[in-house]
C-alpha positions as CSV (number, residue, x, y, z in Angstrom):
1,M,21.1,-1.2,-19.8
2,P,22.2,-2.5,-23.5
3,E,19.6,-3.9,-25.8
4,G,19.3,-7.6,-25.0
5,E,20.8,-7.9,-21.7
6,R,18.4,-8.9,-18.7
7,P,18.4,-7.4,-15.4
8,S,20.1,-9.0,-12.5
9,G,18.4,-11.0,-9.7
10,A,18.9,-8.3,-7.1
11,A,16.7,-6.1,-9.5
12,Y,13.7,-8.7,-9.5
13,L,13.9,-9.0,-5.7
14,R,13.7,-5.1,-5.5
15,L,10.8,-5.0,-7.8
16,V,8.8,-7.9,-5.8
17,G,9.5,-6.1,-2.4
18,L,8.3,-3.1,-4.0
19,G,5.1,-4.6,-5.4
20,A,4.4,-6.7,-2.7
21,A,4.4,-3.6,0.0
22,V,2.3,-1.4,-2.9
23,G,-0.2,-3.6,-3.3
24,M,-0.8,-4.6,0.0
25,A,-0.9,-1.0,1.2
26,A,-3.7,-0.5,-1.5
27,Q,-5.9,-3.6,-0.2
28,T,-5.3,-3.1,3.8
29,R,-5.2,0.7,3.6
30,L,-2.0,0.4,6.4
31,L,0.8,2.1,6.0
32,F,3.5,0.4,8.3
33,S,2.6,-3.5,7.9
34,P,3.4,-3.5,3.7
35,L,6.8,-2.2,5.2
36,I,7.4,-4.5,7.2
37,F,6.3,-7.2,5.0
38,A,8.5,-6.0,2.1
39,A,11.6,-5.9,4.5
40,L,10.7,-9.7,5.6
41,L,10.5,-11.0,2.1
42,V,13.6,-9.2,0.2
43,G,16.0,-9.7,3.2
44,T,19.3,-8.3,3.6
45,A,19.5,-9.1,0.0
46,G,17.1,-6.2,-0.9
47,K,17.6,-4.1,1.7
48,D,18.2,-0.9,-0.9
49,A,14.7,-1.6,-2.0
50,V,13.0,-0.7,1.3
51,P,13.0,2.9,0.9
52,A,11.2,2.8,-2.3
53,A,8.7,0.8,-1.0
54,A,8.3,3.2,1.7
55,L,7.6,6.0,-0.6
56,A,5.5,3.5,-3.2
57,S,3.8,2.6,0.0
58,A,2.8,6.2,1.0
59,T,2.3,7.0,-2.6
60,V,-0.2,4.7,-3.2
61,W,-1.9,5.1,0.3
62,L,-2.6,8.6,-0.5
63,A,-4.0,8.0,-3.6
64,I,-6.3,5.3,-2.2
65,S,-7.2,7.9,0.7
66,R,-8.3,10.7,-1.8
67,L,-9.8,8.2,-4.1
68,Q,-12.1,6.7,-2.0
69,P,-15.4,8.7,-1.2
70,A,-16.0,9.5,1.9
71,P,-18.1,7.2,4.3
72,A,-21.7,7.7,4.1
73,S,-23.0,8.9,7.4
74,P,-25.6,6.5,9.3
75,P,-29.2,7.7,9.0
76,T,-30.5,9.2,12.0
77,R,-33.3,7.8,13.8
78,S,-36.3,10.5,14.0
79,E,-38.1,10.5,17.2
80,P,-41.5,9.6,17.5
81,S,-43.6,12.9,18.4
82,P,-45.7,13.1,21.5
83,G,-49.2,12.1,21.1
84,R,-49.0,9.3,18.4
């Protein structure tokens, strides 16, 4: 893109859909719902943004699932010994 030229409205629409899908995938740790949300958000004007949103959402979902520590196991209750 030449210097001083602004991107078109469609480029902004793609970025909004992509950002919304990535943010939603990172926060909710769901994978399919962010794609539906991005598709509804951009509509038919940004239909080429949905595949990029799918890849970006899958990437952030994998990253979050690997970076998040494993849940701690609940403490086990010890049974009282007989005779006490």
